[in-house]
PDB file of N, CA, C, O and CB in Angstrom:
ATOM      1  N   MET A   1     -10.128 -37.305  91.111  1.00  0.00           N
ATOM      2  CA  MET A   1     -11.255 -36.678  91.582  1.00  0.00           C
ATOM      3  C   MET A   1     -11.710 -35.302  90.366  1.00  0.00           C
ATOM      4  O   MET A   1     -12.711 -34.991  89.720  1.00  0.00           O
ATOM      5  CB  MET A   1     -10.826 -36.142  93.244  1.00  0.00           C
ATOM      6  N   LYS A   2     -10.750 -34.943  90.494  1.00  0.00           N
ATOM      7  CA  LYS A   2     -10.412 -34.250  90.146  1.00  0.00           C
ATOM      8  C   LYS A   2     -10.540 -33.982  88.338  1.00  0.00           C
ATOM      9  O   LYS A   2     -10.969 -32.978  87.771  1.00  0.00           O
ATOM     10  CB  LYS A   2      -9.473 -34.383  90.821  1.00  0.00           C
ATOM     11  N   GLU A   3      -9.832 -35.671  87.524  1.00  0.00           N
ATOM     12  CA  GLU A   3      -9.801 -35.632  86.513  1.00  0.00           C
ATOM     13  C   GLU A   3     -11.584 -35.627  85.530  1.00  0.00           C
ATOM     14  O   GLU A   3     -12.092 -35.154  84.513  1.00  0.00           O
ATOM     15  CB  GLU A   3      -8.800 -36.681  86.432  1.00  0.00           C
ATOM     16  N   ARG A   4     -11.879 -36.380  86.544  1.00  0.00           N
ATOM     17  CA  ARG A   4     -13.332 -36.478  86.075  1.00  0.00           C
ATOM     18  C   ARG A   4     -14.578 -35.715  86.062  1.00  0.00           C
ATOM     19  O   ARG A   4     -15.545 -35.955  85.338  1.00  0.00           O
ATOM     20  CB  ARG A   4     -13.693 -37.277  86.533  1.00  0.00           C
ATOM     21  N   ASP A   5     -14.437 -34.402  87.264  1.00  0.00           N
ATOM     22  CA  ASP A   5     -14.413 -33.361  86.939  1.00  0.00           C
ATOM     23  C   ASP A   5     -14.129 -31.912  85.771  1.00  0.00           C
ATOM     24  O   ASP A   5     -14.518 -30.777  85.496  1.00  0.00           O
ATOM     25  CB  ASP A   5     -14.118 -33.517  87.538  1.00  0.00           C
ATOM     26  N   ALA A   6     -13.476 -32.636  85.521  1.00  0.00           N
ATOM     27  CA  ALA A   6     -13.197 -31.613  83.797  1.00  0.00           C
ATOM     28  C   ALA A   6     -13.216 -32.693  82.753  1.00  0.00           C
ATOM     29  O   ALA A   6     -12.777 -32.509  81.617  1.00  0.00           O
ATOM     30  CB  ALA A   6     -11.322 -30.636  83.546  1.00  0.00           C
ATOM     31  N   ALA A   7     -13.732 -33.821  83.166  1.00  0.00           N
ATOM     32  CA  ALA A   7     -14.869 -34.742  81.391  1.00  0.00           C
ATOM     33  C   ALA A   7     -15.402 -34.091  81.247  1.00  0.00           C
ATOM     34  O   ALA A   7     -15.397 -33.912  80.029  1.00  0.00           O
ATOM     35  CB  ALA A   7     -15.976 -36.073  81.178  1.00  0.00           C
ATOM     36  N   PRO A   8     -16.083 -33.364  81.743  1.00  0.00           N
ATOM     37  CA  PRO A   8     -17.735 -32.901  81.372  1.00  0.00           C
ATOM     38  C   PRO A   8     -17.231 -31.303  80.533  1.00  0.00           C
ATOM     39  O   PRO A   8     -17.814 -31.040  79.481  1.00  0.00           O
ATOM     40  CB  PRO A   8     -19.066 -32.585  83.290  1.00  0.00           C
ATOM     41  N   ALA A   9     -16.196 -30.349  81.038  1.00  0.00           N
ATOM     42  CA  ALA A   9     -16.148 -29.320  80.862  1.00  0.00           C
ATOM     43  C   ALA A   9     -16.148 -29.490  79.090  1.00  0.00           C
ATOM     44  O   ALA A   9     -16.603 -28.792  78.184  1.00  0.00           O
ATOM     45  CB  ALA A   9     -15.041 -28.692  81.726  1.00  0.00           C
ATOM     46  N   GLU A  10     -15.110 -31.273  79.150  1.00  0.00           N
ATOM     47  CA  GLU A  10     -14.448 -31.411  77.512  1.00  0.00           C
ATOM     48  C   GLU A  10     -15.692 -31.471  76.989  1.00  0.00           C
ATOM     49  O   GLU A  10     -16.174 -30.478  76.446  1.00  0.00           O
ATOM     50  CB  GLU A  10     -13.383 -32.845  76.988  1.00  0.00           C
ATOM     51  N   ARG A  11     -16.431 -32.746  77.093  1.00  0.00           N
ATOM     52  CA  ARG A  11     -18.006 -32.895  76.919  1.00  0.00           C
ATOM     53  C   ARG A  11     -18.289 -31.798  76.066  1.00  0.00           C
ATOM     54  O   ARG A  11     -17.950 -31.957  74.894  1.00  0.00           O
ATOM     55  CB  ARG A  11     -18.933 -32.818  78.315  1.00  0.00           C
ATOM     56  N   GLY A  12     -18.984 -30.414  76.455  1.00  0.00           N
ATOM     57  CA  GLY A  12     -19.306 -29.700  76.519  1.00  0.00           C
ATOM     58  C   GLY A  12     -19.049 -28.860  74.898  1.00  0.00           C
ATOM     59  O   GLY A  12     -19.771 -28.104  74.248  1.00  0.00           O
ATOM     60  N   LYS A  13     -17.475 -29.496  74.630  1.00  0.00           N
ATOM     61  CA  LYS A  13     -17.567 -28.253  73.255  1.00  0.00           C
ATOM     62  C   LYS A  13     -18.204 -28.933  72.208  1.00  0.00           C
ATOM     63  O   LYS A  13     -18.138 -30.161  72.167  1.00  0.00           O
ATOM     64  CB  LYS A  13     -15.973 -27.634  72.542  1.00  0.00           C
ATOM     65  N   PRO A  14     -18.813 -28.297  71.357  1.00  0.00           N
ATOM     66  CA  PRO A  14     -19.536 -28.205  69.787  1.00  0.00           C
ATOM     67  C   PRO A  14     -18.431 -28.944  68.919  1.00  0.00           C
ATOM     68  O   PRO A  14     -17.268 -28.605  68.701  1.00  0.00           O
ATOM     69  CB  PRO A  14     -19.823 -26.377  69.112  1.00  0.00           C
ATOM     70  N   ALA A  15     -19.030 -29.878  68.557  1.00  0.00           N
ATOM     71  CA  ALA A  15     -17.937 -30.646  68.354  1.00  0.00           C
ATOM     72  C   ALA A  15     -17.715 -30.227  66.331  1.00  0.00           C
ATOM     73  O   ALA A  15     -18.584 -29.726  65.616  1.00  0.00           O
ATOM     74  CB  ALA A  15     -18.390 -32.572  68.966  1.00  0.00           C
ATOM     75  N   THR A  16     -16.834 -30.489  66.066  1.00  0.00           N
ATOM     76  CA  THR A  16     -16.198 -29.608  64.806  1.00  0.00           C
ATOM     77  C   THR A  16     -16.134 -31.039  63.520  1.00  0.00           C
ATOM     78  O   THR A  16     -15.655 -32.077  63.976  1.00  0.00           O
ATOM     79  CB  THR A  16     -14.161 -28.763  65.347  1.00  0.00           C
ATOM     80  N   TYR A  17     -16.547 -31.080  62.147  1.00  0.00           N
ATOM     81  CA  TYR A  17     -17.235 -31.519  60.972  1.00  0.00           C
ATOM     82  C   TYR A  17     -16.425 -30.697  59.947  1.00  0.00           C
ATOM     83  O   TYR A  17     -16.287 -29.474  59.944  1.00  0.00           O
ATOM     84  CB  TYR A  17     -18.890 -31.248  60.981  1.00  0.00           C
ATOM     85  N   THR A  18     -15.783 -31.826  58.851  1.00  0.00           N
ATOM     86  CA  THR A  18     -15.478 -31.925  58.202  1.00  0.00           C
ATOM     87  C   THR A  18     -16.813 -30.823  56.985  1.00  0.00           C
ATOM     88  O   THR A  18     -18.002 -30.638  57.244  1.00  0.00           O
ATOM     89  CB  THR A  18     -15.070 -33.297  58.373  1.00  0.00           C
ATOM     90  N   GLY A  19     -16.400 -30.543  56.314  1.00  0.00           N
ATOM     91  CA  GLY A  19     -17.333 -30.374  55.550  1.00  0.00           C
ATOM     92  C   GLY A  19     -18.546 -31.222  54.988  1.00  0.00           C
ATOM     93  O   GLY A  19     -19.746 -30.953  55.040  1.00  0.00           O
ATOM     94  N   ASP A  20     -17.551 -32.932  54.130  1.00  0.00           N
ATOM     95  CA  ASP A  20     -18.057 -33.525  54.161  1.00  0.00           C
ATOM     96  C   ASP A  20     -18.853 -34.369  54.907  1.00  0.00           C
ATOM     97  O   ASP A  20     -19.822 -35.026  54.527  1.00  0.00           O
ATOM     98  CB  ASP A  20     -17.672 -33.612  53.801  1.00  0.00           C
ATOM     99  N   LYS A  21     -18.414 -34.301  55.877  1.00  0.00           N
ATOM    100  CA  LYS A  21     -18.927 -35.015  56.796  1.00  0.00           C
ATOM    101  C   LYS A  21     -20.444 -34.562  57.336  1.00  0.00           C
ATOM    102  O   LYS A  21     -21.348 -35.219  57.850  1.00  0.00           O
ATOM    103  CB  LYS A  21     -17.931 -35.017  57.793  1.00  0.00           C
ATOM    104  N   LYS A  22     -20.295 -32.856  56.923  1.00  0.00           N
ATOM    105  CA  LYS A  22     -22.366 -32.264  58.025  1.00  0.00           C
ATOM    106  C   LYS A  22     -22.807 -32.638  55.935  1.00  0.00           C
ATOM    107  O   LYS A  22     -23.966 -32.706  55.526  1.00  0.00           O
ATOM    108  CB  LYS A  22     -22.823 -28.920  59.178  1.00  0.00           C
ATOM    109  N   ALA A  23     -22.107 -32.733  55.423  1.00  0.00           N
ATOM    110  CA  ALA A  23     -22.946 -33.319  54.012  1.00  0.00           C
ATOM    111  C   ALA A  23     -23.532 -34.489  54.183  1.00  0.00           C
ATOM    112  O   ALA A  23     -24.755 -34.417  54.065  1.00  0.00           O
ATOM    113  CB  ALA A  23     -22.086 -33.584  52.745  1.00  0.00           C
ATOM    114  N   LYS A  24     -22.949 -35.969  54.511  1.00  0.00           N
ATOM    115  CA  LYS A  24     -23.423 -36.727  55.302  1.00  0.00           C
ATOM    116  C   LYS A  24     -24.649 -36.577  56.433  1.00  0.00           C
ATOM    117  O   LYS A  24     -25.778 -37.065  56.374  1.00  0.00           O
ATOM    118  CB  LYS A  24     -22.461 -36.988  55.723  1.00  0.00           C
ATOM    119  N   MET A  25     -24.192 -35.929  57.248  1.00  0.00           N
ATOM    120  CA  MET A  25     -25.203 -35.404  58.316  1.00  0.00           C
ATOM    121  C   MET A  25     -26.739 -35.065  57.541  1.00  0.00           C
ATOM    122  O   MET A  25     -27.703 -35.829  57.490  1.00  0.00           O
ATOM    123  CB  MET A  25     -24.497 -33.877  59.071  1.00  0.00           C
ATOM    124  N   ALA A  26     -26.650 -33.909  57.061  1.00  0.00           N
ATOM    125  CA  ALA A  26     -27.278 -33.438  56.470  1.00  0.00           C
ATOM    126  C   ALA A  26     -28.381 -34.053  55.311  1.00  0.00           C
ATOM    127  O   ALA A  26     -29.487 -33.533  55.165  1.00  0.00           O
ATOM    128  CB  ALA A  26     -26.508 -32.793  56.233  1.00  0.00           C
ATOM    129  N   ALA A  27     -27.893 -35.325  54.444  1.00  0.00           N
ATOM    130  CA  ALA A  27     -28.767 -36.221  54.049  1.00  0.00           C
ATOM    131  C   ALA A  27     -29.069 -37.272  54.434  1.00  0.00           C
ATOM    132  O   ALA A  27     -29.693 -38.069  53.734  1.00  0.00           O
ATOM    133  CB  ALA A  27     -28.657 -36.427  53.238  1.00  0.00           C
ATOM    134  N   LYS A  28     -28.635 -37.547  55.822  1.00  0.00           N
ATOM    135  CA  LYS A  28     -29.276 -38.679  56.275  1.00  0.00           C
ATOM    136  C   LYS A  28     -30.320 -38.152  57.037  1.00  0.00           C
ATOM    137  O   LYS A  28     -31.265 -38.915  57.235  1.00  0.00           O
ATOM    138  CB  LYS A  28     -28.435 -39.615  57.006  1.00  0.00           C
ATOM    139  N   THR A  29     -30.374 -37.042  57.507  1.00  0.00           N
ATOM    140  CA  THR A  29     -31.374 -36.227  58.157  1.00  0.00           C
ATOM    141  C   THR A  29     -32.604 -36.154  57.125  1.00  0.00           C
ATOM    142  O   THR A  29     -33.681 -36.742  57.227  1.00  0.00           O
ATOM    143  CB  THR A  29     -30.759 -34.737  58.542  1.00  0.00           C
ATOM    144  N   ASN A  30     -32.269 -35.474  56.326  1.00  0.00           N
ATOM    145  CA  ASN A  30     -33.228 -35.669  55.128  1.00  0.00           C
ATOM    146  C   ASN A  30     -34.183 -37.352  55.159  1.00  0.00           C
ATOM    147  O   ASN A  30     -35.259 -37.706  55.640  1.00  0.00           O
ATOM    148  CB  ASN A  30     -32.078 -35.554  53.600  1.00  0.00           C
ATOM    149  N   LYS A  31     -33.107 -38.023  54.380  1.00  0.00           N
ATOM    150  CA  LYS A  31     -34.120 -39.081  54.449  1.00  0.00           C
ATOM    151  C   LYS A  31     -34.625 -39.243  55.350  1.00  0.00           C
ATOM    152  O   LYS A  31     -35.796 -39.601  55.232  1.00  0.00           O
ATOM    153  CB  LYS A  31     -33.873 -40.106  54.216  1.00  0.00           C
ATOM    154  N   LYS A  32     -34.173 -39.114  56.492  1.00  0.00           N
ATOM    155  CA  LYS A  32     -35.424 -40.195  57.959  1.00  0.00           C
ATOM    156  C   LYS A  32     -36.181 -38.999  57.834  1.00  0.00           C
ATOM    157  O   LYS A  32     -36.949 -39.504  58.652  1.00  0.00           O
ATOM    158  CB  LYS A  32     -34.780 -40.719  60.209  1.00  0.00           C
ATOM    159  N   TRP A  33     -36.779 -37.728  57.556  1.00  0.00           N
ATOM    160  CA  TRP A  33     -37.493 -36.927  56.838  1.00  0.00           C
ATOM    161  C   TRP A  33     -38.577 -37.394  55.716  1.00  0.00           C
ATOM    162  O   TRP A  33     -39.801 -37.482  55.806  1.00  0.00           O
ATOM    163  CB  TRP A  33     -36.593 -36.206  56.337  1.00  0.00           C
ATOM    164  N   VAL A  34     -37.869 -37.612  54.837  1.00  0.00           N
ATOM    165  CA  VAL A  34     -38.952 -38.150  53.663  1.00  0.00           C
ATOM    166  C   VAL A  34     -39.077 -39.675  54.154  1.00  0.00           C
ATOM    167  O   VAL A  34     -40.160 -40.253  54.061  1.00  0.00           O
ATOM    168  CB  VAL A  34     -38.300 -38.028  51.807  1.00  0.00           C
ATOM    169  N   ARG A  35     -37.784 -40.399  54.753  1.00  0.00           N
ATOM    170  CA  ARG A  35     -39.117 -41.800  55.460  1.00  0.00           C
ATOM    171  C   ARG A  35     -40.658 -41.609  56.138  1.00  0.00           C
ATOM    172  O   ARG A  35     -41.822 -41.893  55.856  1.00  0.00           O
ATOM    173  CB  ARG A  35     -38.408 -42.591  56.902  1.00  0.00           C
ATOM    174  N   LEU A  36     -39.729 -40.793  57.460  1.00  0.00           N
ATOM    175  CA  LEU A  36     -41.079 -40.138  58.007  1.00  0.00           C
ATOM    176  C   LEU A  36     -42.718 -39.560  57.285  1.00  0.00           C
ATOM    177  O   LEU A  36     -43.794 -39.904  57.774  1.00  0.00           O
ATOM    178  CB  LEU A  36     -40.499 -38.987  58.536  1.00  0.00           C
ATOM    179  N   ALA A  37     -42.626 -38.883  56.381  1.00  0.00           N
ATOM    180  CA  ALA A  37     -43.413 -37.637  55.631  1.00  0.00           C
ATOM    181  C   ALA A  37     -43.768 -38.888  54.888  1.00  0.00           C
ATOM    182  O   ALA A  37     -44.885 -39.172  55.321  1.00  0.00           O
ATOM    183  CB  ALA A  37     -42.583 -36.067  54.775  1.00  0.00           C
ATOM    184  N   THR A  38     -43.375 -39.915  53.883  1.00  0.00           N
ATOM    185  CA  THR A  38     -43.900 -41.436  53.555  1.00  0.00           C
ATOM    186  C   THR A  38     -44.454 -42.286  54.376  1.00  0.00           C
ATOM    187  O   THR A  38     -45.528 -42.590  53.856  1.00  0.00           O
ATOM    188  CB  THR A  38     -43.008 -42.197  53.155  1.00  0.00           C
ATOM    189  N   VAL A  39     -44.323 -42.872  55.418  1.00  0.00           N
ATOM    190  CA  VAL A  39     -45.191 -43.759  56.389  1.00  0.00           C
ATOM    191  C   VAL A  39     -46.394 -42.544  56.679  1.00  0.00           C
ATOM    192  O   VAL A  39     -47.522 -42.890  56.328  1.00  0.00           O
ATOM    193  CB  VAL A  39     -44.195 -44.385  58.021  1.00  0.00           C
ATOM    194  N   PHE A  40     -46.291 -41.335  57.204  1.00  0.00           N
ATOM    195  CA  PHE A  40     -47.397 -40.070  57.486  1.00  0.00           C
ATOM    196  C   PHE A  40     -48.563 -40.555  56.455  1.00  0.00           C
ATOM    197  O   PHE A  40     -49.696 -40.988  56.662  1.00  0.00           O
ATOM    198  CB  PHE A  40     -46.713 -38.232  57.032  1.00  0.00           C
ATOM    199  N   ALA A  41     -47.898 -40.330  55.373  1.00  0.00           N
ATOM    200  CA  ALA A  41     -48.935 -40.531  54.071  1.00  0.00           C
ATOM    201  C   ALA A  41     -49.585 -41.860  53.832  1.00  0.00           C
ATOM    202  O   ALA A  41     -50.793 -42.035  53.672  1.00  0.00           O
ATOM    203  CB  ALA A  41     -48.193 -40.276  52.733  1.00  0.00           C
ATOM    204  N   TYR A  42     -49.011 -42.421  53.828  1.00  0.00           N
ATOM    205  CA  TYR A  42     -49.661 -44.032  53.806  1.00  0.00           C
ATOM    206  C   TYR A  42     -50.121 -44.203  55.015  1.00  0.00           C
ATOM    207  O   TYR A  42     -50.392 -45.403  54.982  1.00  0.00           O
ATOM    208  CB  TYR A  42     -48.645 -45.318  53.507  1.00  0.00           C
ATOM    209  N   VAL A  43     -50.504 -43.696  56.460  1.00  0.00           N
ATOM    210  CA  VAL A  43     -50.873 -43.870  57.488  1.00  0.00           C
ATOM    211  C   VAL A  43     -51.748 -43.463  56.888  1.00  0.00           C
ATOM    212  O   VAL A  43     -52.562 -44.175  56.300  1.00  0.00           O
ATOM    213  CB  VAL A  43     -50.426 -43.535  58.572  1.00  0.00           C
ATOM    214  N   LEU A  44     -51.760 -41.615  56.932  1.00  0.00           N
ATOM    215  CA  LEU A  44     -53.446 -41.093  56.817  1.00  0.00           C
ATOM    216  C   LEU A  44     -54.380 -41.664  55.365  1.00  0.00           C
ATOM    217  O   LEU A  44     -55.596 -41.515  55.251  1.00  0.00           O
ATOM    218  CB  LEU A  44     -53.419 -39.123  56.691  1.00  0.00           C
ATOM    219  N   SER A  45     -53.439 -42.364  54.288  1.00  0.00           N
ATOM    220  CA  SER A  45     -54.474 -42.238  53.549  1.00  0.00           C
ATOM    221  C   SER A  45     -55.017 -43.507  53.748  1.00  0.00           C
ATOM    222  O   SER A  45     -56.152 -43.570  54.218  1.00  0.00           O
ATOM    223  CB  SER A  45     -54.237 -41.833  52.217  1.00  0.00           C
ATOM    224  N   VAL A  46     -54.396 -44.558  53.467  1.00  0.00           N
ATOM    225  CA  VAL A  46     -55.515 -46.004  54.888  1.00  0.00           C
ATOM    226  C   VAL A  46     -56.249 -45.505  55.252  1.00  0.00           C
ATOM    227  O   VAL A  46     -56.964 -44.924  54.435  1.00  0.00           O
ATOM    228  CB  VAL A  46     -55.034 -46.724  56.442  1.00  0.00           C
ATOM    229  N   SER A  47     -56.556 -45.396  56.615  1.00  0.00           N
ATOM    230  CA  SER A  47     -57.540 -44.559  57.497  1.00  0.00           C
ATOM    231  C   SER A  47     -58.406 -43.903  56.645  1.00  0.00           C
ATOM    232  O   SER A  47     -59.535 -44.367  56.807  1.00  0.00           O
ATOM    233  CB  SER A  47     -56.879 -43.506  58.413  1.00  0.00           C
ATOM    234  N   LEU A  48     -58.382 -42.814  55.603  1.00  0.00           N
ATOM    235  CA  LEU A  48     -59.036 -42.047  55.276  1.00  0.00           C
ATOM    236  C   LEU A  48     -60.452 -42.980  54.490  1.00  0.00           C
ATOM    237  O   LEU A  48     -61.679 -43.072  54.540  1.00  0.00           O
ATOM    238  CB  LEU A  48     -58.112 -41.077  54.525  1.00  0.00           C
ATOM    239  N   ALA A  49     -59.170 -43.576  53.733  1.00  0.00           N
ATOM    240  CA  ALA A  49     -60.140 -45.167  52.591  1.00  0.00           C
ATOM    241  C   ALA A  49     -60.844 -46.183  54.439  1.00  0.00           C
ATOM    242  O   ALA A  49     -61.585 -47.127  54.165  1.00  0.00           O
ATOM    243  CB  ALA A  49     -57.921 -47.034  51.022  1.00  0.00           C
ATOM    244  N   ALA A  50     -60.668 -46.020  55.599  1.00  0.00           N
ATOM    245  CA  ALA A  50     -61.174 -46.825  55.502  1.00  0.00           C
ATOM    246  C   ALA A  50     -62.540 -46.372  56.524  1.00  0.00           C
ATOM    247  O   ALA A  50     -63.320 -47.029  57.214  1.00  0.00           O
ATOM    248  CB  ALA A  50     -60.269 -47.907  55.668  1.00  0.00           C
ATOM    249  N   ILE A  51     -62.365 -44.776  56.203  1.00  0.00           N
ATOM    250  CA  ILE A  51     -63.504 -43.987  56.996  1.00  0.00           C
ATOM    251  C   ILE A  51     -64.322 -43.749  55.945  1.00  0.00           C
ATOM    252  O   ILE A  51     -65.544 -43.883  55.888  1.00  0.00           O
ATOM    253  CB  ILE A  51     -63.115 -42.592  57.796  1.00  0.00           C
ATOM    254  N   VAL A  52     -63.611 -43.412  55.175  1.00  0.00           N
ATOM    255  CA  VAL A  52     -65.401 -43.257  53.894  1.00  0.00           C
ATOM    256  C   VAL A  52     -65.697 -44.748  53.947  1.00  0.00           C
ATOM    257  O   VAL A  52     -66.862 -44.903  54.315  1.00  0.00           O
ATOM    258  CB  VAL A  52     -65.149 -42.638  51.555  1.00  0.00           C
ATOM    259  N   LEU A  53     -65.171 -45.734  53.750  1.00  0.00           N
ATOM    260  CA  LEU A  53     -65.939 -46.825  53.415  1.00  0.00           C
ATOM    261  C   LEU A  53     -66.965 -47.820  54.867  1.00  0.00           C
ATOM    262  O   LEU A  53     -67.699 -48.808  54.847  1.00  0.00           O
ATOM    263  CB  LEU A  53     -64.702 -47.757  52.648  1.00  0.00           C
ATOM    264  N   ALA A  54     -66.464 -46.861  55.982  1.00  0.00           N
ATOM    265  CA  ALA A  54     -67.349 -47.589  57.478  1.00  0.00           C
ATOM    266  C   ALA A  54     -68.590 -46.459  56.653  1.00  0.00           C
ATOM    267  O   ALA A  54     -69.460 -47.014  55.982  1.00  0.00           O
ATOM    268  CB  ALA A  54     -66.545 -47.106  59.883  1.00  0.00           C
ATOM    269  N   VAL A  55     -68.600 -44.830  56.759  1.00  0.00           N
ATOM    270  CA  VAL A  55     -69.735 -44.380  56.417  1.00  0.00           C
ATOM    271  C   VAL A  55     -70.584 -44.498  55.321  1.00  0.00           C
ATOM    272  O   VAL A  55     -71.718 -44.022  55.264  1.00  0.00           O
ATOM    273  CB  VAL A  55     -69.610 -43.505  56.515  1.00  0.00           C
ATOM    274  N   TYR A  56     -69.724 -45.478  53.991  1.00  0.00           N
ATOM    275  CA  TYR A  56     -70.810 -45.620  53.118  1.00  0.00           C
ATOM    276  C   TYR A  56     -71.322 -46.883  53.233  1.00  0.00           C
ATOM    277  O   TYR A  56     -72.081 -47.147  52.301  1.00  0.00           O
ATOM    278  CB  TYR A  56     -70.498 -45.352  51.804  1.00  0.00           C
ATOM    279  N   TYR A  57     -71.155 -47.951  54.208  1.00  0.00           N
ATOM    280  CA  TYR A  57     -71.779 -49.110  54.103  1.00  0.00           C
ATOM    281  C   TYR A  57     -72.153 -48.988  55.275  1.00  0.00           C
ATOM    282  O   TYR A  57     -72.464 -50.061  55.793  1.00  0.00           O
ATOM    283  CB  TYR A  57     -71.148 -50.283  53.707  1.00  0.00           C
ATOM    284  N   SER A  58     -72.285 -47.772  56.143  1.00  0.00           N
ATOM    285  CA  SER A  58     -73.345 -47.527  57.838  1.00  0.00           C
ATOM    286  C   SER A  58     -74.569 -46.985  57.360  1.00  0.00           C
ATOM    287  O   SER A  58     -75.669 -47.368  57.756  1.00  0.00           O
ATOM    288  CB  SER A  58     -72.683 -46.176  59.220  1.00  0.00           C
ATOM    289  N   LEU A  59     -74.354 -45.937  56.358  1.00  0.00           N
ATOM    290  CA  LEU A  59     -75.338 -44.457  56.727  1.00  0.00           C
ATOM    291  C   LEU A  59     -76.223 -44.706  54.677  1.00  0.00           C
ATOM    292  O   LEU A  59     -77.356 -44.405  54.303  1.00  0.00           O
ATOM    293  CB  LEU A  59     -73.705 -42.116  57.139  1.00  0.00           C
ATOM    294  N   ILE A  60     -75.007 -45.368  53.847  1.00  0.00           N
ATOM    295  CA  ILE A  60     -75.553 -44.743  52.535  1.00  0.00           C
ATOM    296  C   ILE A  60     -75.678 -46.811  51.998  1.00  0.00           C
ATOM    297  O   ILE A  60     -76.852 -47.155  52.131  1.00  0.00           O
ATOM    298  CB  ILE A  60     -74.019 -43.196  51.376  1.00  0.00           C
ATOM    299  N   TRP A  61     -75.056 -47.637  51.655  1.00  0.00           N
ATOM    300  CA  TRP A  61     -75.110 -48.418  51.061  1.00  0.00           C
ATOM    301  C   TRP A  61     -76.359 -49.776  51.602  1.00  0.00           C
ATOM    302  O   TRP A  61     -76.418 -50.165  52.768  1.00  0.00           O
ATOM    303  CB  TRP A  61     -73.748 -48.576  50.957  1.00  0.00           C
ATOM    304  N   GLN A  62     -77.140 -50.250  50.619  1.00  0.00           N
ATOM    305  CA  GLN A  62     -78.800 -50.505  50.811  1.00  0.00           C
ATOM    306  C   GLN A  62     -78.685 -52.014  50.081  1.00  0.00           C
ATOM    307  O   GLN A  62     -78.733 -52.333  48.893  1.00  0.00           O
ATOM    308  CB  GLN A  62     -80.083 -49.141  49.838  1.00  0.00           C
ATOM    309  N   PRO A  63     -78.570 -52.538  50.895  1.00  0.00           N
ATOM    310  CA  PRO A  63     -78.631 -54.507  50.963  1.00  0.00           C
ATOM    311  C   PRO A  63     -79.474 -54.984  50.289  1.00  0.00           C
ATOM    312  O   PRO A  63     -80.481 -55.165  50.974  1.00  0.00           O
ATOM    313  CB  PRO A  63     -79.002 -55.311  52.318  1.00  0.00           C
ATOM    314  N   VAL A  64     -79.645 -55.398  48.931  1.00  0.00           N
ATOM    315  CA  VAL A  64     -80.717 -56.373  48.509  1.00  0.00           C
ATOM    316  C   VAL A  64     -80.819 -58.089  48.694  1.00  0.00           C
ATOM    317  O   VAL A  64     -80.024 -59.016  48.534  1.00  0.00           O
ATOM    318  CB  VAL A  64     -80.744 -56.139  47.154  1.00  0.00           C
ATOM    319  N   GLY A  65     -81.963 -57.992  49.034  1.00  0.00           N
ATOM    320  CA  GLY A  65     -82.260 -59.709  49.783  1.00  0.00           C
ATOM    321  C   GLY A  65     -81.646 -60.507  48.497  1.00  0.00           C
ATOM    322  O   GLY A  65     -81.683 -60.086  47.341  1.00  0.00           O
ATOM    323  N   ALA A  66     -80.832 -62.266  49.110  1.00  0.00           N
ATOM    324  CA  ALA A  66     -80.318 -62.531  48.328  1.00  0.00           C
ATOM    325  C   ALA A  66     -80.677 -63.368  47.956  1.00  0.00           C
ATOM    326  O   ALA A  66     -79.939 -64.077  47.272  1.00  0.00           O
ATOM    327  CB  ALA A  66     -79.507 -62.505  48.390  1.00  0.00           C
ATOM    328  N   GLY A  67     -82.483 -63.866  48.301  1.00  0.00           N
ATOM    329  CA  GLY A  67     -83.072 -64.749  46.857  1.00  0.00           C
ATOM    330  C   GLY A  67     -84.387 -64.059  46.822  1.00  0.00           C
ATOM    331  O   GLY A  67     -85.554 -64.441  46.912  1.00  0.00           O
ATOM    332  N   THR A  68     -84.100 -63.498  46.743  1.00  0.00           N
ATOM    333  CA  THR A  68     -85.653 -62.792  45.778  1.00  0.00           C
ATOM    334  C   THR A  68     -86.231 -62.447  44.672  1.00  0.00           C
ATOM    335  O   THR A  68     -87.313 -61.979  44.320  1.00  0.00           O
ATOM    336  CB  THR A  68     -85.961 -61.900  45.901  1.00  0.00           C
ATOM    337  N   SER A  69     -84.319 -63.118  43.754  1.00  0.00           N
ATOM    338  CA  SER A  69     -84.696 -62.778  42.505  1.00  0.00           C
ATOM    339  C   SER A  69     -85.946 -63.187  42.021  1.00  0.00           C
ATOM    340  O   SER A  69     -86.520 -62.433  41.235  1.00  0.00           O
ATOM    341  CB  SER A  69     -83.840 -63.167  41.720  1.00  0.00           C
ATOM    342  N   GLY A  70     -86.534 -64.366  42.384  1.00  0.00           N
ATOM    343  CA  GLY A  70     -88.086 -64.216  41.990  1.00  0.00           C
ATOM    344  C   GLY A  70     -87.877 -65.986  40.663  1.00  0.00           C
ATOM    345  O   GLY A  70     -88.740 -66.251  39.826  1.00  0.00           O
ATOM    346  N   GLY A  71     -86.660 -66.801  40.851  1.00  0.00           N
ATOM    347  CA  GLY A  71     -86.608 -67.303  40.611  1.00  0.00           C
ATOM    348  C   GLY A  71     -87.537 -68.308  40.408  1.00  0.00           C
ATOM    349  O   GLY A  71     -88.707 -68.033  40.143  1.00  0.00           O
ATOM    350  N   ALA A  72     -86.958 -69.948  40.548  1.00  0.00           N
ATOM    351  CA  ALA A  72     -87.560 -70.808  41.186  1.00  0.00           C
ATOM    352  C   ALA A  72     -88.415 -71.177  41.796  1.00  0.00           C
ATOM    353  O   ALA A  72     -88.425 -72.338  42.206  1.00  0.00           O
ATOM    354  CB  ALA A  72     -87.271 -70.992  41.517  1.00  0.00           C
TER     355      ALA A  72
END
């Protein structure tokens, strides 16, 4: 039982990494933020386009009758 009590104290120690490992972890974090920002920008732009079209078609656009050109 005492061995189990000692284990959490060892887990609480901060991990030490070499410079190469730190650089890889930082690069991975940067890639994650770039991917997240790209997805956010895509969702925002598509949503904005949908809102603009909805406003246009509901408030501005006036449809013209299909068979009223005066032909036959």
